[in-house]
C-alpha positions as CSV (number, residue, x, y, z in Angstrom):
1,M,24.7,1.5,30.7
2,K,22.2,4.5,31.9
3,H,21.5,7.1,29.7
4,F,19.9,10.5,29.2
5,V,17.3,11.4,26.4
6,E,15.8,14.3,25.2
7,E,13.7,15.3,22.4
8,L,15.6,18.4,19.9
9,S,12.4,18.3,17.6
10,E,9.9,15.3,16.4
11,N,12.5,14.0,14.5
12,V,16.1,14.4,16.2
13,H,16.3,12.7,19.7
14,L,19.5,12.6,21.8
15,F,20.6,9.6,24.0
16,E,23.8,10.7,26.4
17,F,25.4,8.6,28.4
18,Q,27.4,10.3,31.0
19,N,30.4,9.1,33.3
20,V,31.8,7.3,30.2
21,R,35.4,6.1,30.6
22,S,37.6,4.9,28.2
23,T,37.0,1.7,26.6
24,D,33.2,1.6,27.6
25,V,31.1,0.2,25.1
26,V,27.0,0.8,24.7
27,P,25.7,-2.4,22.4
28,T,23.1,-1.9,20.0
29,L,20.6,-3.7,17.7
30,F,19.4,-1.5,14.6
31,C,17.0,-3.8,12.5
32,S,13.5,-2.8,10.9
33,D,10.9,-4.4,9.3
34,I,10.2,-6.5,11.6
35,H,6.5,-7.1,10.4
36,L,5.7,-8.7,13.6
37,D,2.2,-9.4,13.1
38,S,3.2,-11.4,10.1
39,I,2.1,-14.8,10.0
40,G,6.1,-15.2,8.4
41,C,7.6,-13.3,11.2
42,K,10.4,-15.3,12.3
43,R,9.9,-14.4,15.8
44,D,12.2,-17.3,17.1
45,I,14.9,-15.2,15.5
46,L,13.8,-11.8,16.2
47,K,13.6,-13.1,20.6
48,K,17.1,-14.5,20.1
49,H,18.2,-11.1,18.7
50,F,16.2,-9.1,21.5
51,D,17.7,-11.2,24.4
52,E,21.0,-10.5,23.4
53,I,21.0,-7.0,23.5
54,K,18.8,-7.2,27.1
55,E,21.7,-9.3,28.3
56,A,24.3,-6.8,27.2
57,N,22.1,-4.1,28.8
58,G,22.0,-2.4,25.5
59,L,19.7,0.0,23.5
60,I,17.1,-1.3,20.6
61,F,16.1,0.6,17.6
62,I,13.8,0.0,15.2
63,F,13.4,1.7,12.3
64,G,10.0,1.1,10.8
65,D,7.6,-1.5,10.2
66,L,7.5,-2.9,13.3
67,L,4.0,-4.2,12.2
68,D,3.0,-5.8,8.8
69,V,-1.1,-4.8,9.5
70,M,-2.7,-5.8,6.3
71,G,-5.5,-7.6,7.5
72,S,-7.9,-4.8,8.1
73,Y,-11.5,-5.3,6.5
74,G,-11.6,-3.9,2.9
75,D,-7.2,-4.3,3.0
76,R,-6.8,-6.4,-0.4
77,R,-3.0,-7.1,0.6
78,L,-3.8,-9.8,2.3
79,Q,-6.3,-13.1,1.9
80,R,-8.1,-14.2,5.0
81,E,-5.8,-17.3,5.3
82,D,-2.4,-15.3,4.9
83,I,-3.7,-13.6,8.1
84,D,-2.1,-14.7,11.7
85,P,-5.1,-16.6,13.1
86,I,-4.6,-15.4,16.8
87,F,-5.4,-11.8,15.0
88,I,-9.1,-13.5,13.9
89,Q,-11.4,-13.6,16.9
90,H,-14.7,-13.1,17.2
91,G,-16.1,-9.7,18.4
92,R,-12.8,-8.4,18.7
93,T,-11.0,-5.8,16.5
94,Y,-8.1,-6.4,13.9
95,L,-6.2,-3.7,15.1
96,D,-6.9,-3.9,18.5
97,L,-5.4,-7.9,18.4
98,V,-2.3,-7.3,17.1
99,A,-1.8,-3.7,18.9
100,E,-2.5,-6.1,22.5
101,F,0.4,-8.9,21.2
102,T,2.7,-6.2,19.8
103,I,2.8,-4.7,23.1
104,E,2.8,-8.3,25.4
105,F,5.7,-9.2,22.9
106,L,7.5,-6.2,23.2
107,K,7.1,-6.0,27.1
108,P,10.1,-8.0,28.2
109,Y,12.6,-5.5,26.6
110,A,10.9,-2.2,27.5
111,E,13.7,-1.0,29.1
112,N,16.1,-2.0,26.2
113,I,14.1,-0.3,23.3
114,A,15.5,3.5,22.9
115,L,13.5,4.4,19.4
116,I,11.0,2.9,17.6
117,S,10.0,5.3,14.1
118,Y,7.6,4.7,11.7
119,G,7.5,2.5,8.3
120,N,4.9,3.0,5.0
121,H,2.9,-0.1,6.7
122,E,1.9,1.9,10.0
123,K,1.6,5.0,7.9
124,T,-1.0,3.2,5.6
125,I,-3.2,2.2,9.1
126,N,-3.2,6.5,9.9
127,K,-4.0,7.0,6.0
128,F,-6.6,4.7,5.9
129,H,-8.0,3.9,9.1
130,N,-7.4,7.6,10.8
131,H,-5.5,5.8,13.1
132,D,-1.8,6.1,14.7
133,I,-1.3,2.4,15.9
134,L,2.3,3.0,16.6
135,R,1.7,5.3,18.7
136,S,-0.7,4.0,21.1
137,I,1.7,1.0,21.4
138,V,4.6,3.2,22.8
139,W,2.3,5.3,25.0
140,T,1.3,2.0,26.1
141,L,4.5,0.6,26.5
142,N,5.8,3.8,28.7
143,L,2.6,3.8,30.7
144,E,2.5,0.2,31.9
145,N,7.0,-0.3,32.0
146,D,7.9,3.5,33.2
147,V,10.1,3.9,30.6
148,N,10.9,6.3,27.9
149,I,10.5,4.6,24.6
150,Q,10.9,7.7,21.5
151,L,8.6,7.7,18.6
152,G,10.3,8.7,15.7
153,A,9.2,9.6,12.3
154,Y,9.5,8.2,8.8
155,S,13.4,9.6,8.3
156,G,15.1,11.9,11.4
157,W,18.2,11.9,13.2
158,V,19.7,10.1,16.3
159,F,22.7,12.0,18.1
160,L,24.5,9.7,20.5
161,R,26.9,11.5,22.7
162,M,29.1,10.1,25.2
163,K,30.4,12.6,28.1
164,S,33.3,11.3,30.3
165,P,33.1,12.4,34.0
166,G,35.2,15.4,33.3
167,G,32.7,16.6,31.3
168,T,34.4,16.2,27.4
169,S,31.7,14.6,25.3
170,T,31.8,13.4,21.8
171,V,28.8,12.8,19.3
172,C,27.7,10.5,16.6
173,N,25.4,11.3,14.7
174,I,22.7,8.8,13.3
175,H,21.0,9.4,10.3
176,Y,17.4,7.2,9.6
177,H,15.4,6.8,6.9
178,H,12.9,4.0,7.1
179,G,13.6,2.9,3.2
180,F,12.8,4.0,-0.4
181,G,12.6,2.1,-3.8
182,G,12.2,-1.8,-4.9
183,S,14.1,-4.7,-4.5
184,A,17.0,-4.0,-6.9
185,K,17.8,-7.7,-7.7
186,R,21.0,-6.4,-8.9
187,S,22.6,-3.8,-7.0
188,K,20.8,-4.5,-3.7
189,G,20.2,-0.6,-3.7
190,M,23.7,-0.2,-3.3
191,L,23.7,2.6,-6.1
192,D,21.8,4.8,-3.2
193,V,25.1,5.3,-1.0
194,Q,26.7,7.9,-2.0
195,I,23.9,10.0,-2.9
196,E,22.4,9.4,0.5
197,A,26.2,10.3,1.6
198,M,26.3,13.5,-0.6
199,K,22.4,14.0,0.6
200,Y,23.7,14.2,4.5
201,P,27.0,15.5,5.1
202,D,26.2,15.7,8.7
203,A,25.6,11.7,9.5
204,H,28.8,9.4,10.3
205,I,25.9,6.5,9.9
206,L,23.2,6.0,7.6
207,V,20.5,3.6,8.3
208,R,17.8,2.2,5.4
209,G,15.2,-0.3,5.4
210,H,11.9,-0.8,3.4
211,T,13.5,-3.2,0.8
212,H,14.4,-6.4,3.1
213,Q,17.7,-6.4,1.3
214,K,20.6,-6.5,4.0
215,W,24.1,-5.3,3.8
216,F,26.7,-3.0,5.2
217,D,29.0,-0.7,3.5
218,P,32.0,1.2,5.2
219,S,33.7,2.1,2.3
220,T,32.8,5.6,1.4
221,A,35.7,8.4,2.7
222,R,35.2,12.1,2.5
223,M,38.1,14.9,2.4
224,R,36.9,17.2,5.7
225,V,38.8,20.3,6.8
226,T,38.9,22.5,10.0
227,R,38.3,25.7,10.9
228,N,42.1,26.0,11.2
229,G,42.7,24.6,7.8
230,K,43.9,21.1,9.0
231,I,42.7,18.9,6.1
232,Y,42.1,14.6,7.4
233,K,39.5,12.0,6.1
234,D,36.5,10.3,7.4
235,K,34.3,7.8,6.7
236,I,30.7,7.7,6.7
237,K,29.1,4.1,7.1
238,Y,25.8,3.0,5.6
239,I,23.7,0.4,7.1
240,Q,20.8,-1.5,5.4
241,S,18.8,-4.1,7.3
242,G,17.1,-7.0,6.6
243,S,13.8,-8.0,7.6
244,Y,12.5,-10.5,9.7
245,V,10.1,-12.0,7.6
246,D,11.2,-14.8,5.0
247,G,9.0,-13.6,2.4
248,I,10.3,-16.5,-0.2
249,G,9.8,-19.8,1.6
250,T,9.7,-22.5,-0.5
251,G,9.9,-20.5,-3.6
252,K,6.1,-21.8,-3.4
253,A,3.4,-18.7,-4.1
254,G,3.0,-15.4,-2.6
255,W,3.7,-12.0,-3.6
256,P,7.6,-12.0,-3.4
257,V,7.5,-15.0,-5.2
258,E,5.5,-13.9,-8.1
259,K,7.6,-10.8,-8.7
260,N,10.2,-13.5,-8.6
261,F,12.6,-11.5,-5.9
262,N,15.7,-12.7,-4.4
263,P,15.9,-14.8,-0.9
264,T,17.2,-12.2,1.2
265,D,18.6,-12.5,4.5
266,I,17.0,-12.0,8.0
267,G,17.4,-9.7,10.8
268,G,19.0,-6.4,11.4
269,W,22.5,-5.1,12.6
270,F,24.2,-5.1,16.2
271,V,26.0,-1.8,16.3
272,D,29.0,-1.4,19.0
273,F,29.8,2.0,20.3
274,K,32.9,2.4,21.5
275,Y,34.5,5.3,23.4
276,K,38.0,6.1,23.3
277,K,39.9,8.8,24.5
278,S,43.4,9.5,24.5
279,N,45.5,13.1,24.9
280,D,43.2,15.3,24.6
281,S,41.1,13.8,21.4
282,Q,38.4,11.5,22.4
283,L,36.4,9.8,19.3
284,I,33.5,6.9,19.4
285,I,34.6,4.2,17.5
286,T,31.7,2.2,15.8
287,Q,31.8,-1.5,14.9
288,V,29.1,-3.2,13.4
289,I,28.5,-7.0,13.6
290,E,26.3,-9.2,11.6
291,T,23.6,-10.8,13.4
292,P,23.5,-14.4,13.8
293,V,21.4,-16.4,11.8
294,E,22.3,-19.5,10.2
295,T,19.4,-21.1,8.2
296,F,16.0,-20.3,8.1
């Protein structure tokens, strides 16, 4: 479905779908922590999820850590044997090879990618190498494919507006934050839900990443009141996106194994936005769907 994009501010982006009719659906993929250049990235699973969105003519939102980029000279987080060999070439720089690979991987999906935002891995490259690799990738994808991928921030807003042929519209407010905190083996970060819901009262959906945990909580309800004094309740949905890296592997070795982290599920979440109009009311119904991953 065609849409109009407007950058309202550096970290607030509006995606407007015009001439939508009742039961029209916008399929999306919300994902984070892809770590595309990591030797442990499940690129085959990622490609399946991207292909499904492309076939449905939907949109892809990547909320941080598209890249791993821990193999630069002097970076102590990776040993040389942990770097994918395709990024080790005589006479070529590591970051350039990662950027070129990422651009080629994403090129078939350029028309479907709506927004890519920063994670801590991209921010680390900015800090220590004075290179905004994510901005360069987005700029190149837009230039070479004549598309309009938005560059998000570490935290920000996505407004998804649906407008009927008559001009009336409704909007879903999505707040994203790449994420924070540690593994939280017992709670998996679920204790943050109500705190974040209180912090962002204008959000209908909260999306978080970073911890590589994958879960969805639709249980938080709120009491609301209109200016006319009508009391009603609504819900806020919390989406915790998983990673596309299997950090545990066989459990033999590696940083997640040394920290005794638990295995985590792979992938992001499909989110369908359905426009519904009845009498004088209109709303966007959201359905959060688990991305298909059986074994990995």
